[in-house]
C-alpha positions as CSV (number, residue, x, y, z in Angstrom):
1,M,40.0,36.0,24.5
2,H,42.0,38.0,27.0
3,P,43.3,35.8,29.9
4,A,41.7,38.0,32.5
5,T,38.3,37.7,30.8
6,Q,38.7,34.0,30.5
7,Q,39.6,33.7,34.2
8,L,36.6,35.8,35.2
9,L,34.2,33.7,33.1
10,S,35.8,30.5,34.5
11,F,35.2,31.8,38.0
12,I,31.6,32.7,37.3
13,L,30.9,29.3,35.7
14,G,32.6,27.4,38.5
15,A,30.9,29.4,41.3
16,A,27.5,29.0,39.6
17,A,28.0,25.2,39.2
18,L,29.2,24.7,42.7
19,H,26.4,26.9,44.2
20,G,23.8,25.0,42.2
21,L,25.1,21.6,43.3
22,F,25.2,22.8,46.9
23,L,21.6,24.1,46.7
24,G,20.5,20.9,45.0
25,V,21.9,18.6,47.7
26,L,20.6,20.9,50.4
27,L,17.1,21.0,49.0
28,F,17.0,17.2,48.7
29,I,18.2,16.7,52.3
30,K,15.7,19.3,53.6
31,S,12.8,18.3,51.5
32,G,10.9,16.6,54.4
33,D,7.2,16.7,53.6
34,A,7.7,18.9,50.5
35,P,8.3,16.5,47.6
36,E,8.4,19.4,45.1
37,R,11.7,20.4,46.7
38,R,13.2,17.1,45.7
39,V,12.1,17.7,42.1
40,L,13.6,21.2,42.2
41,S,16.9,19.7,43.5
42,I,17.1,17.5,40.5
43,A,16.6,20.5,38.2
44,L,19.3,22.5,40.0
45,S,21.8,19.6,40.0
46,A,21.2,18.9,36.3
47,V,21.7,22.5,35.3
48,S,24.9,22.6,37.5
49,L,26.3,19.5,35.6
50,Y,25.5,21.3,32.4
51,L,27.5,24.3,33.6
52,I,30.4,22.1,34.6
53,N,30.4,20.6,31.1
54,Y,30.8,24.1,29.8
55,L,33.5,24.8,32.3
56,I,35.7,21.8,31.5
57,F,35.6,22.7,27.8
58,F,36.0,26.5,28.3
59,T,39.1,26.0,30.5
60,G,40.5,23.1,28.4
61,L,40.4,20.7,31.3
62,I,38.6,18.2,29.1
63,R,42.0,17.6,27.4
64,Y,43.2,15.9,30.6
65,F,40.0,14.0,31.2
66,P,39.0,12.8,27.8
67,D,36.8,10.0,29.3
68,W,34.5,12.8,30.5
69,L,33.6,13.6,26.9
70,G,29.8,13.5,26.6
71,V,29.2,12.1,30.2
72,L,27.7,15.4,31.6
73,Y,25.5,16.1,28.5
74,P,22.4,13.9,29.0
75,W,21.7,15.2,32.5
76,I,20.3,18.4,31.1
77,F,17.4,16.5,29.7
78,L,16.1,15.9,33.2
79,T,15.7,19.6,33.8
80,G,12.6,20.4,31.8
81,A,10.5,17.7,33.3
82,A,11.8,18.5,36.8
83,I,10.9,22.2,36.5
84,Y,7.4,21.3,35.1
85,F,6.7,18.9,37.9
86,F,8.1,21.3,40.5
87,V,5.5,23.8,39.4
88,K,2.8,21.1,39.2
89,Q,3.5,19.8,42.7
90,S,3.8,23.3,44.2
91,L,0.4,24.4,42.9
92,A,-1.5,21.2,43.2
93,P,-0.7,19.6,46.6
94,G,-3.0,16.6,45.7
95,F,-0.8,15.6,42.8
96,R,0.3,12.0,42.8
97,W,3.0,10.3,40.7
98,R,1.8,7.7,38.2
99,V,3.5,5.2,36.1
100,L,2.6,7.2,33.0
101,H,4.8,10.0,34.2
102,T,7.9,7.9,33.7
103,L,7.5,8.7,30.0
104,H,9.1,12.1,30.8
105,L,12.3,10.2,31.4
106,L,12.5,9.3,27.7
107,P,14.4,12.4,26.7
108,F,17.0,11.6,29.3
109,V,17.3,8.0,27.9
110,W,17.5,9.5,24.4
111,G,20.3,11.8,25.5
112,W,22.5,8.8,26.6
113,Y,21.7,7.1,23.3
114,R,22.7,10.2,21.5
115,I,26.2,10.3,23.0
116,Y,26.8,6.6,23.2
117,S,28.9,6.8,20.0
118,L,31.2,9.2,21.9
119,L,31.5,7.0,25.0
120,V,32.8,4.0,23.1
121,L,35.5,5.9,21.2
122,S,39.1,5.1,22.1
123,P,41.1,7.6,24.2
124,E,43.0,8.7,21.1
125,Q,39.8,9.3,19.1
126,K,38.3,11.3,22.0
127,R,41.4,13.5,22.2
128,A,41.3,14.2,18.5
129,L,37.6,15.1,18.7
130,I,38.2,17.3,21.7
131,E,40.9,19.2,19.9
132,W,38.5,19.7,17.0
133,F,35.8,21.1,19.3
134,L,38.3,23.4,21.0
135,N,40.0,24.6,17.8
136,P,37.5,24.2,15.0
137,E,39.0,24.8,11.5
138,E,35.8,26.4,10.3
139,V,32.6,28.0,11.8
140,F,29.9,25.6,12.8
141,S,27.0,25.5,10.5
142,W,23.4,26.5,11.4
143,E,22.4,22.8,11.2
144,M,25.2,21.7,13.6
145,V,24.4,24.4,16.2
146,L,20.6,23.6,16.1
147,Q,21.2,19.8,16.3
148,G,23.7,20.2,19.1
149,N,21.2,22.2,21.1
150,V,18.1,20.1,20.8
151,H,17.9,20.1,24.6
152,I,17.2,23.8,24.6
153,F,14.1,23.4,22.4
154,L,12.9,20.6,24.7
155,L,13.5,22.7,27.8
156,L,11.6,25.6,26.2
157,V,8.6,23.3,25.7
158,Y,8.6,22.3,29.3
159,A,9.2,25.9,30.6
160,I,6.3,27.2,28.5
161,A,4.1,24.4,29.7
162,A,5.0,25.2,33.3
163,R,4.2,28.9,32.8
164,Q,0.8,28.0,31.2
165,L,0.1,25.7,34.1
166,A,0.8,28.5,36.6
167,I,-1.4,30.9,34.7
168,R,-4.3,28.4,34.8
169,E,-3.8,27.6,38.4
170,E,-3.8,31.3,39.3
171,K,-7.3,31.6,37.9
172,V,-8.8,28.8,39.9
173,Q,-7.1,29.6,43.3
174,E,-9.4,31.1,45.9
175,L,-6.8,32.1,48.5
176,A,-4.7,35.2,47.8
177,E,-1.6,33.4,49.1
178,N,-2.1,30.6,46.5
179,R,-2.6,33.2,43.7
180,A,0.6,34.9,44.7
181,K,2.4,31.6,44.6
182,A,1.1,30.9,41.1
183,R,2.3,34.3,40.0
184,W,5.7,33.6,41.4
185,M,5.8,30.3,39.4
186,Q,4.9,32.3,36.3
187,R,7.9,34.6,36.9
188,F,10.1,31.6,37.7
189,S,9.1,29.9,34.4
190,L,9.5,33.1,32.4
191,F,13.0,33.7,33.7
192,F,14.0,30.2,32.7
193,I,12.5,30.8,29.2
194,L,14.5,34.0,28.8
195,L,17.6,32.3,30.0
196,L,17.2,29.5,27.3
197,V,16.5,32.0,24.6
198,F,19.6,34.0,25.6
199,D,21.7,30.8,25.6
200,L,20.5,29.8,22.1
201,G,20.8,33.4,20.9
202,I,24.5,33.6,21.8
203,K,25.3,30.4,20.0
204,L,23.4,31.4,16.9
205,S,25.0,34.9,16.9
206,F,28.4,33.3,16.7
207,V,27.4,31.5,13.6
208,F,25.9,34.7,12.1
209,V,29.1,36.7,12.6
210,K,31.2,33.7,11.6
211,I,33.1,33.2,14.8
212,P,34.5,29.7,15.4
């Protein structure tokens, strides 16, 4: 990749990650009597950590911080549930949290379980694995790409569920303002779905054209 292109992409990734973290913290602080903002702040922060994970690999910084290998990965599993409950709380003010809802944290727990084997590696083993990731000797297989992006399929399920919820809520809302809010949530969910499909499509296209 041309150095100028790499610098530009690094800047975009860094700016997006920092902006997302800033908005996440701001929303949490300014949530007040709007609990759905706290949930949205979790989603924004988790996505930002996901982008930072991309950034430290893309720039090669992970070589100097091998202990960060895998640490930022599990947080993306919070995003799906956070977006779904953001839509839920926004369109159903009477919604109340229940103990059963903690089951939505299971993917997050599973994410930590999945990378536990990386966390316990020695620094030398982590560095060797990082070098393999950054300079693979062969193209990743379809199976490796799909297994490495399980979180995208999970996020798609939540995003589709959030969109269907917004569609149902629009039909039962009596006030025009509430119907407009439901339509905005539909567009919000659809944008997230398209973003996920785009992300997965890029990764699969690299396998298809046999680019490491």
